[in-house]
ZAGU-619588 format. One record per residue (C-alpha): residue number from 1; residue in three letters; x, y, z. Coordinates in nm, 2 decimals, decimal comma, always signed. Example, Ala and Ser with C-alpha at 12.3 -4.5 7.8 and 13.67 -1.06 7.14 Angstrom:
2
<zati 1; 'Ala'; <+1,23; -0,45; +0,78>>
<zati 2; 'Ser'; <+1,37; -0,11; +0,71>>
//
This chain:
205
<zati 1; 'Met'; <+1,36; +0,86; -0,60>>
<zati 2; 'His'; <+1,45; +1,23; -0,62>>
<zati 3; 'Gly'; <+1,48; +1,36; -0,97>>
<zati 4; 'Asn'; <+1,40; +1,03; -1,14>>
<zati 5; 'Ser'; <+1,20; +1,01; -1,46>>
<zati 6; 'Pro'; <+0,83; +0,89; -1,43>>
<zati 7; 'Lys'; <+0,93; +0,55; -1,57>>
<zati 8; 'Thr'; <+1,21; +0,50; -1,32>>
<zati 9; 'Leu'; <+0,99; +0,64; -1,04>>
<zati 10; 'Arg'; <+0,72; +0,38; -1,13>>
<zati 11; 'Gln'; <+0,97; +0,10; -1,13>>
<zati 12; 'Glu'; <+1,10; +0,20; -0,79>>
<zati 13; 'Leu'; <+0,75; +0,24; -0,64>>
<zati 14; 'Leu'; <+0,65; -0,10; -0,78>>
<zati 15; 'Lys'; <+0,96; -0,26; -0,63>>
<zati 16; 'Gln'; <+0,87; -0,10; -0,29>>
<zati 17; 'Arg'; <+0,51; -0,23; -0,32>>
<zati 18; 'Lys'; <+0,63; -0,58; -0,39>>
<zati 19; 'Gln'; <+0,84; -0,57; -0,07>>
<zati 20; 'Phe'; <+0,56; -0,41; +0,13>>
<zati 21; 'Ala'; <+0,31; -0,68; +0,01>>
<zati 22; 'Ala'; <+0,52; -0,94; +0,19>>
<zati 23; 'Ser'; <+0,48; -0,77; +0,52>>
<zati 24; 'Glu'; <+0,22; -0,84; +0,79>>
<zati 25; 'Arg'; <+0,13; -0,47; +0,78>>
<zati 26; 'Tyr'; <+0,00; -0,51; +0,43>>
<zati 27; 'Thr'; <-0,26; -0,76; +0,54>>
<zati 28; 'Gln'; <-0,37; -0,53; +0,82>>
<zati 29; 'Ile'; <-0,40; -0,23; +0,58>>
<zati 30; 'Lys'; <-0,61; -0,44; +0,34>>
<zati 31; 'Asp'; <-0,87; -0,50; +0,62>>
<zati 32; 'Leu'; <-0,86; -0,13; +0,72>>
<zati 33; 'Leu'; <-0,92; -0,01; +0,37>>
<zati 34; 'Ala'; <-1,20; -0,26; +0,31>>
<zati 35; 'Ala'; <-1,37; -0,15; +0,63>>
<zati 36; 'Asp'; <-1,34; +0,23; +0,55>>
<zati 37; 'Leu'; <-1,47; +0,17; +0,20>>
<zati 38; 'Lys'; <-1,77; -0,03; +0,34>>
<zati 39; 'Arg'; <-1,84; +0,26; +0,58>>
<zati 40; 'Phe'; <-1,83; +0,52; +0,30>>
<zati 41; 'Leu'; <-2,07; +0,31; +0,09>>
<zati 42; 'Ala'; <-2,31; +0,28; +0,38>>
<zati 43; 'Thr'; <-2,31; +0,66; +0,44>>
<zati 44; 'Asp'; <-2,20; +0,92; +0,19>>
<zati 45; 'Gly'; <-2,19; +0,67; -0,09>>
<zati 46; 'Ser'; <-2,52; +0,50; -0,01>>
<zati 47; 'Ser'; <-2,67; +0,60; -0,35>>
<zati 48; 'Val'; <-2,40; +0,40; -0,54>>
<zati 49; 'Gln'; <-2,55; +0,11; -0,73>>
<zati 50; 'Thr'; <-2,27; +0,01; -0,97>>
<zati 51; 'Ile'; <-1,90; -0,01; -0,88>>
<zati 52; 'Ala'; <-1,61; -0,05; -1,12>>
<zati 53; 'Leu'; <-1,36; -0,27; -0,96>>
<zati 54; 'Tyr'; <-1,01; -0,36; -1,08>>
<zati 55; 'Trp'; <-0,85; -0,70; -1,11>>
<zati 56; 'Pro'; <-0,55; -0,68; -0,88>>
<zati 57; 'Ile'; <-0,20; -0,71; -1,04>>
<zati 58; 'Leu'; <+0,15; -0,64; -0,92>>
<zati 59; 'Asp'; <+0,06; -0,65; -0,55>>
<zati 60; 'Glu'; <-0,23; -0,41; -0,57>>
<zati 61; 'Leu'; <-0,48; -0,44; -0,28>>
<zati 62; 'Asp'; <-0,75; -0,70; -0,34>>
<zati 63; 'Leu'; <-1,08; -0,55; -0,25>>
<zati 64; 'Arg'; <-1,29; -0,80; -0,45>>
<zati 65; 'Pro'; <-1,41; -1,01; -0,15>>
<zati 66; 'Ser'; <-1,56; -0,71; +0,03>>
<zati 67; 'Met'; <-1,71; -0,57; -0,29>>
<zati 68; 'Ile'; <-1,87; -0,90; -0,37>>
<zati 69; 'Thr'; <-2,03; -0,90; -0,03>>
<zati 70; 'Trp'; <-2,15; -0,54; -0,08>>
<zati 71; 'Ser'; <-2,31; -0,63; -0,41>>
<zati 72; 'Lys'; <-2,49; -0,93; -0,27>>
<zati 73; 'Asn'; <-2,63; -0,74; +0,03>>
<zati 74; 'Val'; <-2,89; -0,53; -0,16>>
<zati 75; 'Pro'; <-3,07; -0,63; -0,49>>
<zati 76; 'Gly'; <-2,98; -0,42; -0,78>>
<zati 77; 'Arg'; <-2,62; -0,36; -0,69>>
<zati 78; 'Arg'; <-2,37; -0,45; -0,96>>
<zati 79; 'Leu'; <-2,00; -0,48; -1,01>>
<zati 80; 'Thr'; <-1,80; -0,42; -1,33>>
<zati 81; 'Leu'; <-1,45; -0,47; -1,45>>
<zati 82; 'Pro'; <-1,27; -0,26; -1,71>>
<zati 83; 'Tyr'; <-1,20; -0,37; -2,07>>
<zati 84; 'Ala'; <-0,92; -0,18; -2,24>>
<zati 85; 'Arg'; <-1,02; -0,07; -2,59>>
<zati 86; 'Pro'; <-0,76; -0,03; -2,88>>
<zati 87; 'Asp'; <-0,81; +0,35; -2,85>>
<zati 88; 'Lys'; <-0,68; +0,34; -2,49>>
<zati 89; 'His'; <-1,02; +0,41; -2,33>>
<zati 90; 'Leu'; <-1,19; +0,18; -2,09>>
<zati 91; 'Asp'; <-1,54; +0,02; -2,11>>
<zati 92; 'Phe'; <-1,69; -0,14; -1,80>>
<zati 93; 'Tyr'; <-1,88; -0,47; -1,82>>
<zati 94; 'Glu'; <-2,08; -0,64; -1,55>>
<zati 95; 'Trp'; <-1,88; -0,89; -1,35>>
<zati 96; 'Lys'; <-1,99; -1,17; -1,11>>
<zati 97; 'Asp'; <-1,76; -1,39; -0,91>>
<zati 98; 'Gly'; <-1,66; -1,69; -1,10>>
<zati 99; 'Asp'; <-1,70; -1,54; -1,45>>
<zati 100; 'Ser'; <-1,45; -1,64; -1,72>>
<zati 101; 'Leu'; <-1,21; -1,36; -1,81>>
<zati 102; 'Ile'; <-0,97; -1,30; -2,10>>
<zati 103; 'Pro'; <-0,62; -1,16; -2,09>>
<zati 104; 'Ser'; <-0,56; -0,81; -2,22>>
<zati 105; 'Ala'; <-0,27; -0,70; -2,43>>
<zati 106; 'His'; <-0,10; -0,62; -2,10>>
<zati 107; 'Asn'; <-0,20; -0,96; -1,97>>
<zati 108; 'Val'; <-0,46; -0,82; -1,72>>
<zati 109; 'Pro'; <-0,77; -1,04; -1,68>>
<zati 110; 'Glu'; <-1,06; -0,86; -1,85>>
<zati 111; 'Pro'; <-1,43; -0,93; -1,92>>
<zati 112; 'Asp'; <-1,52; -1,07; -2,26>>
<zati 113; 'Pro'; <-1,72; -0,80; -2,45>>
<zati 114; 'Ser'; <-1,88; -1,07; -2,66>>
<zati 115; 'Asn'; <-2,05; -1,22; -2,35>>
<zati 116; 'Leu'; <-2,41; -1,11; -2,40>>
<zati 117; 'Asn'; <-2,50; -1,20; -2,04>>
<zati 118; 'Arg'; <-2,26; -0,93; -1,91>>
<zati 119; 'Pro'; <-2,36; -0,60; -2,05>>
<zati 120; 'Ala'; <-2,16; -0,28; -2,06>>
<zati 121; 'Leu'; <-2,26; -0,05; -1,77>>
<zati 122; 'Gln'; <-2,19; +0,30; -1,66>>
<zati 123; 'Pro'; <-2,05; +0,29; -1,30>>
<zati 124; 'Asp'; <-2,15; +0,53; -1,03>>
<zati 125; 'Cys'; <-1,82; +0,47; -0,85>>
<zati 126; 'Ile'; <-1,48; +0,37; -0,98>>
<zati 127; 'Leu'; <-1,20; +0,22; -0,76>>
<zati 128; 'Ile'; <-0,85; +0,29; -0,91>>
<zati 129; 'Pro'; <-0,53; +0,15; -0,76>>
<zati 130; 'Cys'; <-0,24; +0,40; -0,74>>
<zati 131; 'Val'; <+0,13; +0,33; -0,81>>
<zati 132; 'Gly'; <+0,19; +0,66; -0,64>>
<zati 133; 'Trp'; <-0,01; +0,98; -0,55>>
<zati 134; 'Ser'; <+0,03; +1,34; -0,48>>
<zati 135; 'Ser'; <-0,19; +1,63; -0,34>>
<zati 136; 'Ser'; <-0,22; +1,99; -0,42>>
<zati 137; 'Thr'; <-0,42; +2,27; -0,26>>
<zati 138; 'Val'; <-0,60; +2,54; -0,47>>
<zati 139; 'Asn'; <-0,82; +2,81; -0,31>>
<zati 140; 'Gly'; <-0,83; +2,61; +0,01>>
<zati 141; 'Lys'; <-0,94; +2,28; -0,15>>
<zati 142; 'Thr'; <-0,72; +1,98; -0,16>>
<zati 143; 'His'; <-0,69; +1,78; -0,48>>
<zati 144; 'Tyr'; <-0,55; +1,43; -0,50>>
<zati 145; 'Trp'; <-0,37; +1,29; -0,81>>
<zati 146; 'Arg'; <-0,28; +0,94; -0,92>>
<zati 147; 'Leu'; <+0,04; +0,82; -1,07>>
<zati 148; 'Gly'; <-0,05; +0,51; -1,27>>
<zati 149; 'Tyr'; <+0,12; +0,28; -1,51>>
<zati 150; 'Gly'; <+0,16; +0,55; -1,78>>
<zati 151; 'Gly'; <-0,09; +0,43; -2,03>>
<zati 152; 'Gly'; <-0,34; +0,71; -1,97>>
<zati 153; 'Tyr'; <-0,64; +0,48; -1,99>>
<zati 154; 'Phe'; <-0,81; +0,60; -1,67>>
<zati 155; 'Asp'; <-0,75; +0,97; -1,74>>
<zati 156; 'Arg'; <-0,91; +0,95; -2,09>>
<zati 157; 'Thr'; <-1,20; +0,74; -1,95>>
<zati 158; 'Leu'; <-1,27; +0,96; -1,65>>
<zati 159; 'Ala'; <-1,28; +1,27; -1,87>>
<zati 160; 'Asp'; <-1,55; +1,11; -2,09>>
<zati 161; 'Leu'; <-1,75; +0,96; -1,80>>
<zati 162; 'Arg'; <-1,75; +1,28; -1,60>>
<zati 163; 'Lys'; <-1,92; +1,47; -1,89>>
<zati 164; 'Lys'; <-2,19; +1,21; -1,89>>
<zati 165; 'Asn'; <-2,22; +1,17; -1,51>>
<zati 166; 'Pro'; <-2,09; +1,47; -1,31>>
<zati 167; 'Lys'; <-2,18; +1,28; -0,99>>
<zati 168; 'Leu'; <-1,93; +1,00; -1,07>>
<zati 169; 'Ile'; <-1,72; +0,91; -0,77>>
<zati 170; 'Cys'; <-1,36; +0,81; -0,84>>
<zati 171; 'Ile'; <-1,17; +0,67; -0,54>>
<zati 172; 'Gly'; <-0,79; +0,61; -0,56>>
<zati 173; 'Ile'; <-0,67; +0,31; -0,36>>
<zati 174; 'Gly'; <-0,32; +0,35; -0,21>>
<zati 175; 'Phe'; <-0,08; +0,36; +0,08>>
<zati 176; 'Asp'; <+0,05; +0,65; +0,28>>
<zati 177; 'Trp'; <+0,42; +0,58; +0,19>>
<zati 178; 'Gln'; <+0,33; +0,62; -0,19>>
<zati 179; 'Lys'; <+0,28; +1,00; -0,14>>
<zati 180; 'Leu'; <+0,51; +1,20; -0,38>>
<zati 181; 'Asp'; <+0,63; +1,55; -0,35>>
<zati 182; 'Asp'; <+0,65; +1,80; -0,63>>
<zati 183; 'Asp'; <+1,02; +1,73; -0,69>>
<zati 184; 'Gln'; <+0,94; +1,36; -0,75>>
<zati 185; 'Trp'; <+0,63; +1,40; -0,96>>
<zati 186; 'Ser'; <+0,35; +1,65; -1,03>>
<zati 187; 'Ala'; <+0,02; +1,60; -1,22>>
<zati 188; 'Gln'; <+0,01; +1,71; -1,58>>
<zati 189; 'Thr'; <-0,27; +1,91; -1,75>>
<zati 190; 'His'; <-0,43; +1,59; -1,89>>
<zati 191; 'Asp'; <-0,44; +1,41; -1,55>>
<zati 192; 'Glu'; <-0,78; +1,37; -1,40>>
<zati 193; 'Pro'; <-0,81; +1,43; -1,02>>
<zati 194; 'Leu'; <-0,94; +1,17; -0,78>>
<zati 195; 'Asp'; <-1,26; +1,26; -0,59>>
<zati 196; 'Leu'; <-1,14; +1,06; -0,29>>
<zati 197; 'Leu'; <-0,82; +0,88; -0,19>>
<zati 198; 'Leu'; <-0,83; +0,58; +0,04>>
<zati 199; 'Thr'; <-0,52; +0,49; +0,24>>
<zati 200; 'Glu'; <-0,45; +0,35; +0,59>>
<zati 201; 'Ser'; <-0,50; +0,71; +0,71>>
<zati 202; 'Gly'; <-0,87; +0,68; +0,61>>
<zati 203; 'Leu'; <-1,07; +0,84; +0,33>>
<zati 204; 'Leu'; <-0,90; +1,16; +0,22>>
<zati 205; 'Arg'; <-1,11; +1,43; +0,06>>
//
């Protein structure tokens, strides 16, 4: 992957993820990540009431079952899914297991904004799958960065949401093998950092 363009890098990483998803290790990691996320939400993230999930595509880890359980354990907890607006920002609408969804322009299942029974909500915590990721250290603090699909939806959305809610928690979901060095990819000025990164190594801060 050395020296490749971001587009070629994404294609190679997605190919690797597809191969990895067919392995027994993939299933084990899914259970590990779900357990680590559950522990975080029971401790440091205990104040979280509304979580923005993602609908898994292209072999992304499926955390829906554990998050559905989390939402049902305590009254008032809610889940949302993203809806991609034409201006390449995301809105989040309440989602419950079994809801009908509509395909986005990129063929990703999304909530229907016209469904009056599922209002738009501001999440306290957002789970974001990574195609790849990197880290950088500034003044002794480590920052984690997400390589996504290239549309910039999450970066624009996070920039807006963080102005409204500085306590918003953004958790990247990935694998250790997806880590990229500076020769492969480095974050740009418009990229928004992750607050936490969840991989099989645990919750990285």
